[in-house]
C-alpha positions in Angstrom: -46.1 -215.8 121.3 -45.2 -212.1 121.5 -46.1 -211.7 117.9 -49.3 -213.7 118.2 -50.4 -211.3 121.1 -49.6 -208.2 118.9 -51.8 -209.9 116.1 -54.7 -210.2 118.6 -54.2 -206.7 119.8 -54.3 -205.3 116.3 -57.3 -207.4 115.4 -59.3 -206.2 118.5 -58.2 -202.7 117.8 -59.4 -202.7 114.3 -62.7 -204.3 115.0 -63.1 -201.7 117.8 -62.4 -198.9 115.4 -64.9 -200.4 112.7 -67.5 -200.5 115.7 -66.9 -197.0 116.3 -67.4 -195.9 112.8 -70.7 -197.7 112.7 -71.9 -196.5 116.0 -70.6 -192.7 115.4 -72.4 -193.1 112.1 -75.6 -194.1 113.7 -75.2 -191.2 116.3 -74.8 -188.6 113.5 -77.8 -190.1 111.4 -80.0 -190.1 114.6 -79.0 -186.5 115.6 -79.6 -185.2 112.1 -82.9 -187.0 112.0 -84.0 -185.3 115.5 -83.1 -182.0 114.3 -85.9 -179.5 114.4 -87.6 -179.4 111.0 -88.5 -176.1 109.3 -91.8 -175.2 110.6 -94.1 -175.3 107.3 -97.4 -174.9 109.2 -98.4 -172.6 112.1 -98.9 -174.7 115.2 -102.4 -174.2 116.5 -103.7 -173.8 119.9 -107.1 -174.8 121.1 -108.3 -171.3 121.1 -107.0 -170.9 117.6 -108.6 -174.2 116.2 -111.9 -172.9 117.8 -111.2 -169.3 116.1 -110.5 -171.0 112.8 -113.7 -172.9 112.9 -115.8 -169.7 113.4 -113.7 -167.9 110.7 -114.4 -170.7 108.1 -118.1 -170.3 108.8 -118.0 -166.6 108.3 -116.2 -166.9 105.1 -118.5 -169.6 103.8 -121.8 -167.8 104.8 -120.7 -164.3 103.7 -120.4 -160.9 105.2 -124.2 -160.0 104.4 -125.1 -163.1 106.5 -122.7 -162.9 109.5 -121.3 -160.3 111.8 -118.2 -161.8 113.2 -117.0 -164.7 115.4 -115.5 -165.2 119.0 -114.8 -167.9 121.5 -117.3 -168.3 124.3 -116.8 -169.1 127.8 -117.1 -172.8 127.1 -114.3 -172.7 124.6 -116.7 -173.2 121.6 -116.9 -171.0 118.6 -119.9 -168.6 118.3 -120.8 -166.9 114.9 -123.3 -164.0 114.9 -125.9 -164.4 112.0 -128.4 -162.5 110.4 -131.0 -165.1 109.6 -132.1 -168.4 110.9 -131.1 -170.5 108.0 -127.6 -169.4 108.6 -128.0 -170.1 112.2 -128.8 -173.7 111.3 -125.8 -174.0 109.2 -123.5 -172.9 112.0 -125.1 -175.4 114.3 -124.7 -178.0 112.0 -121.1 -177.3 111.8 -120.7 -177.8 115.5 -120.5 -174.0 116.5 -123.1 -171.7 118.5 -125.1 -169.3 116.6 -126.3 -165.8 117.6 -129.0 -164.0 115.5 -128.2 -160.3 115.4 -129.7 -157.2 113.7 -126.5 -155.8 111.7 -124.4 -157.6 109.3 -120.5 -157.2 109.0 -121.2 -155.3 105.9 -123.1 -152.6 108.0 -120.5 -152.8 110.8 -117.7 -152.1 108.3 -119.8 -149.2 106.6 -120.0 -147.6 110.0 -116.2 -147.8 110.6 -115.7 -146.4 107.0 -117.7 -143.5 107.9 -115.8 -142.7 111.2 -112.6 -142.9 109.4 -113.8 -140.2 106.8 -114.9 -137.8 109.4 -112.1 -135.2 110.8 -109.7 -137.1 112.8 -109.9 -136.5 116.7 -106.6 -137.4 118.5 -107.5 -139.6 121.5 -110.3 -141.6 120.1 -110.5 -145.1 119.1 -113.2 -147.6 117.7 -113.7 -151.2 117.2 -116.3 -153.8 116.3 -117.9 -155.4 119.3 -119.2 -158.7 117.8 -120.7 -159.9 120.9 -123.0 -156.8 121.2 -123.3 -156.3 117.6 -122.0 -152.8 117.8 -119.4 -150.5 116.9 -117.8 -149.0 120.0 -116.3 -145.3 119.8 -114.2 -144.4 122.8 -112.7 -141.0 123.8 -110.1 -140.6 126.3 -109.6 -137.6 128.9 -107.8 -135.3 126.2 -110.8 -135.2 124.0 -112.8 -131.9 124.4 -116.5 -131.7 124.8 -116.8 -129.9 121.5 -114.9 -132.8 119.6 -116.7 -135.2 121.4 -120.1 -133.6 120.5 -119.1 -133.7 116.7 -118.0 -137.4 117.0 -121.4 -138.1 118.7 -123.2 -136.3 115.8 -121.3 -138.6 113.2 -122.3 -141.6 115.3 -125.8 -140.8 115.3 -126.0 -140.2 111.6 -124.8 -143.8 111.3 -127.4 -145.6 113.5 -128.4 -146.8 116.9 -125.6 -149.6 116.8 -122.8 -147.0 117.4 -122.0 -146.9 121.0 -120.1 -143.8 122.6 -117.9 -144.4 125.6 -115.5 -142.0 127.4 -112.7 -143.9 129.1 -110.0 -142.7 131.9 -106.4 -141.9 131.0 -105.1 -141.3 127.5 -104.6 -143.4 124.4 -100.8 -143.3 123.9 -97.9 -145.4 123.0 -96.4 -147.3 125.6 -92.8 -146.6 125.2 -90.3 -149.1 126.7 -90.8 -152.8 127.5 -89.9 -156.5 128.3 -86.1 -156.7 127.8 -85.2 -153.3 127.5 -83.3 -151.8 124.7 -82.3 -148.2 125.0 -81.4 -145.4 122.5 -81.0 -141.6 122.6 -84.5 -141.5 121.6 -85.8 -143.4 124.6 -86.5 -147.0 126.0 -88.3 -149.7 124.3 -88.5 -153.5 124.4 -87.6 -156.6 122.3 -90.6 -158.2 121.1 -89.9 -161.2 119.1 -86.6 -162.4 117.1 -86.9 -162.7 113.5 -84.9 -163.5 110.5 -84.5 -163.1 106.8 -82.4 -166.2 106.5 -79.2 -164.3 106.6 -79.5 -161.7 109.4 -81.6 -161.8 112.6 -83.5 -158.7 113.9 -85.6 -157.6 116.8 -89.2 -157.0 116.0 -90.5 -154.4 118.1 -92.8 -151.4 118.0 -92.5 -148.9 115.5 -93.1 -145.7 117.6 -90.1 -146.6 119.5 -87.7 -145.0 117.1 -87.0 -143.9 113.4 -84.7 -145.7 110.9 -81.1 -145.2 112.0 -81.9 -145.3 115.7 -78.8 -147.1 117.7 -80.0 -149.4 120.4 -78.1 -150.7 123.4 -78.6 -153.3 126.1 -77.3 -151.1 129.0 -77.8 -147.5 130.0 -73.9 -146.8 129.9 -74.0 -147.4 126.0 -71.4 -150.1 126.1 -73.2 -153.1 124.8 -74.6 -152.2 121.4 -77.5 -154.4 120.3 -78.0 -152.8 116.6 -79.6 -150.4 114.7 -83.4 -149.6 113.4 -83.2 -150.4 109.8 -87.1 -150.4 109.0 -89.9 -148.5 110.6 -93.6 -148.4 110.1 -95.5 -145.9 112.0 -98.2 -144.4 112.0 -100.5 -146.5 109.8 -98.9 -149.7 111.3 -96.6 -149.9 114.6 -93.8 -152.2 113.7 -90.0 -151.7 113.2 -86.8 -154.1 112.8 -83.7 -153.6 114.8 -80.9 -155.5 113.1 -78.3 -157.1 115.4 -74.9 -155.6 115.3 -73.4 -159.0 114.8 -76.2 -160.2 112.5 -77.1 -163.0 115.0 -79.7 -163.3 117.9 -77.8 -165.9 119.6 -78.9 -168.7 121.8 -82.4 -168.7 123.2 -83.7 -166.6 120.4 -87.0 -168.4 120.5 -87.7 -167.6 124.1 -89.4 -164.4 125.4 -88.5 -163.2 128.9 -91.4 -163.3 131.6 -89.2 -162.4 134.6 -87.5 -164.3 137.6 -85.0 -165.7 135.0 -87.8 -167.4 133.2 -89.1 -167.3 129.6 -91.7 -168.9 127.3 -90.6 -170.8 124.2 -92.3 -169.4 121.0 -93.2 -172.1 118.6 -95.0 -170.1 116.0 -97.0 -167.1 115.0 -100.7 -166.8 114.7 -104.0 -164.4 114.8 -105.8 -164.4 118.0 -109.6 -164.9 118.3 -112.0 -162.6 120.2 -112.5 -164.1 123.8 -109.0 -165.7 123.6 -107.0 -165.5 126.9 -103.5 -163.9 125.9 -100.5 -162.8 127.9 -98.2 -160.1 127.7 -94.7 -159.4 129.0 -93.3 -155.8 130.0 -90.3 -154.4 131.9 -92.8 -152.1 133.8 -95.5 -154.4 134.9 -94.2 -158.0 134.0 -96.3 -160.6 132.9 -100.1 -159.8 132.7 -103.1 -161.5 131.0 -106.4 -160.8 129.9 -108.6 -161.5 127.0 -108.9 -160.3 123.3 -111.8 -157.9 123.0 -111.7 -156.9 119.3 -109.6 -157.1 116.4 -109.2 -154.6 113.3 -109.3 -151.7 115.9 -108.3 -148.2 114.9 -106.5 -145.8 117.3 -106.0 -142.2 116.8 -102.8 -141.3 118.7 -101.5 -138.1 118.9 -98.6 -139.1 116.6 -101.0 -140.5 114.2 -103.7 -143.0 113.2 -102.9 -146.9 113.5 -105.2 -149.3 112.0 -105.7 -153.1 112.1 -104.8 -153.4 115.8 -105.7 -156.3 118.2 -107.9 -154.8 121.2 -107.6 -156.4 124.8 -108.4 -155.9 128.3 -104.7 -156.7 129.3 -103.2 -153.8 131.4 -100.0 -152.1 130.4 -97.9 -149.3 131.7 -95.5 -146.9 130.3 -92.4 -149.0 130.0 -94.2 -152.0 128.4 -94.3 -151.0 124.8 -92.9 -153.2 122.0 -93.2 -156.2 124.4 -94.6 -159.5 123.1 -98.0 -160.5 123.4 -98.8 -164.5 123.1 -100.7 -167.3 124.2 -99.8 -171.3 124.5 -96.3 -170.3 122.9 -98.0 -168.6 119.9 -96.7 -165.2 119.0 -99.7 -162.8 118.5 -98.7 -159.3 118.9 -96.5 -156.4 119.9 -97.5 -153.8 122.5 -98.6 -150.7 120.6 -100.4 -148.4 123.2 -103.5 -147.9 125.3 -104.9 -146.1 128.4 -105.1 -146.9 131.9 -102.7 -148.8 134.1 -102.3 -152.1 136.0 -104.0 -150.6 139.2 -107.3 -149.3 137.6 -107.1 -151.5 134.5 -107.4 -150.2 131.1 -107.3 -151.0 127.4 -104.2 -152.1 125.6 -103.7 -152.2 121.8 -101.2 -154.6 119.9 -99.8 -154.6 116.5 -100.4 -158.1 115.0 -97.2 -160.2 114.5 -98.7 -162.0 111.4 -99.1 -158.5 109.5 -95.8 -157.4 110.5 -94.0 -160.7 109.2 -95.9 -160.6 105.9 -95.2 -156.8 105.5 -91.5 -157.1 106.3 -90.7 -160.7 104.4 -89.5 -161.9 107.9 -89.8 -165.4 109.6 -90.2 -165.7 113.2 -87.2 -167.4 115.0 -88.9 -170.2 117.1 -88.0 -172.7 119.9 -88.2 -176.5 119.2 -91.7 -177.5 119.0 -93.1 -178.4 122.4 -93.5 -182.1 121.4 -90.0 -182.5 120.5 -88.7 -180.7 123.7 -90.9 -182.7 126.2 -93.0 -179.7 127.0 -96.6 -179.0 126.2 -98.8 -181.7 124.6 -98.9 -181.8 120.8 -101.4 -179.3 118.9 -104.8 -180.9 119.0 -106.9 -181.5 115.9 -109.6 -179.3 114.7 -112.5 -181.8 115.9 -111.1 -182.2 119.4 -110.5 -178.5 119.8 -114.0 -177.5 119.7 -115.3 -177.0 123.3 -112.5 -179.1 124.6 -111.0 -176.2 126.6 -112.4 -172.7 127.9 -110.4 -169.6 127.0 -109.6 -169.0 130.6 -107.8 -172.1 130.7 -105.0 -171.2 128.5 -101.4 -170.6 129.5 -98.5 -168.5 128.2 -96.9 -171.7 126.8 -93.9 -174.0 127.7 -91.5 -172.6 130.0 -87.7 -172.1 129.7 -84.9 -170.9 131.7 -83.8 -167.8 129.9 -80.3 -167.7 131.7 -79.4 -171.3 130.6 -80.5 -170.8 127.0 -78.6 -167.8 126.8 -75.1 -169.3 127.5 -74.8 -173.0 126.9 -71.3 -174.1 127.2 -69.6 -175.5 124.1 -68.5 -178.8 125.9 -72.4 -179.3 126.8 -73.4 -178.8 123.2 -70.7 -181.1 122.0 -71.6 -184.0 124.3 -75.4 -183.5 124.1 -76.7 -186.7 122.3 -79.2 -184.8 120.4 -76.4 -183.0 118.5 -73.9 -184.3 115.8 -70.9 -183.4 117.9 -70.7 -186.9 119.8 -71.3 -189.0 116.8 -68.5 -187.0 115.0 -66.2 -187.4 117.8 -66.6 -191.1 117.9 -66.2 -191.3 114.1 -63.1 -189.2 114.2 -61.6 -191.5 117.1 -62.2 -194.5 115.2 -60.6 -193.3 112.1 -57.6 -192.3 114.0 -57.4 -195.9 115.5 -57.7 -197.5 112.1 -55.0 -195.4 110.7 -52.8 -195.9 113.7 -53.3 -199.8 113.5 -52.3 -199.8 109.8 -49.4 -197.5 110.4 -48.1 -199.7 113.3 -48.6 -203.0 111.1 -46.8 -201.4 108.2 -44.0 -200.2 110.6 -43.8 -203.5 112.0 -43.6 -205.2 108.6 -40.9 -202.9 107.5 -38.5 -203.5 110.5 -39.2 -207.4 110.2 -38.2 -207.0 106.5 -35.2 -204.9 107.3 -34.0 -207.4 110.0 -34.5 -210.2 107.6 -32.6 -208.5 104.7 -29.8 -207.6 107.2 -29.3 -211.3 108.2 -29.6 -212.5 104.5 -26.9 -210.2 103.2 -24.5 -210.2 106.5 
């Protein structure tokens, strides 16, 4: 009876071990299948879908028959056109049309003339698609004589160049969201990026030259990394390589204050009229709208082109910080004028341009659909007019503190990871080996007893 019970125990153990192998294998397969796949396409927000519709129409009709596109207050794309036939094609595509007097070719010719004029620090210009004008702004540092010279240049172009004086000064907004510090000053971490081998902080180029060493504390004890690439002026972006080569947990989350963050799921280009958000260490989370793209700013340090113009406020200490909407990375805080009491203009370096020039990829969080956050990206047809720009949000929220320090045990026991499956497989293999060893040992001893009894 005792031997029979042992055989039953061994059989049950073997069956349990085999079952464990099957279960562990299924857990590993499920975990691998649920891992975040590489993002091959940019996730689109409602505003991006509407903006893409307008951009496609502009591309199809050509720059001589159109003069830009933007998102209307109802969320539908609006296209500026120069003739009624083009307007009819725009309406047929489901967008709104606005007939204007000057084409994109004329607007670009005006900005080219402004660029060829003598450079005046403290000035900026951009194309206002909604008014069909080129707007030239001069800050408080521009002298009456220089402003008079700029006005004469504008008058020579035509009546569609609007001159405006603005309070404050156009200057880079040194500092930012999650502060990083060096001997050259204080800036902010914008977005985390990677080349597949090492991770980097993408921040503003005016923050410091190549070779700058950055720290996470004022005492200089926690070294973050070193600036390895800088582009400023012309562009305004730079790369800070992490000292240990890795950004760590929560790399796809941007800080917005009070221990909270926003999950970044992709990068894209904003549309005029789109609601956007900016985070900075001085003024925190702020929002506003994109007022122009391809803007030019003449900072005292040099001219930067191709910037995103917004009415989001910013202050010294916010530079390099991230701009985003619906979890999509859009820009890096460059500079501007005004403050968050009186309001002002803030310019951003487009993220997509920086990523392309640097050959980098954005480090992203799990897609919202996979993490139970926001709803999946809408289709192009449902996006047209389904949501107004003002209804946009920063994106899916995340607890920054929790994302930074997940215990190893929690990750191993998380069923979304392969750890639990591997533990079950390992335990089952040990059980099988153990039962095989016990059986062999018992057989050996039984044979030894039999041999001893037979040969006395």
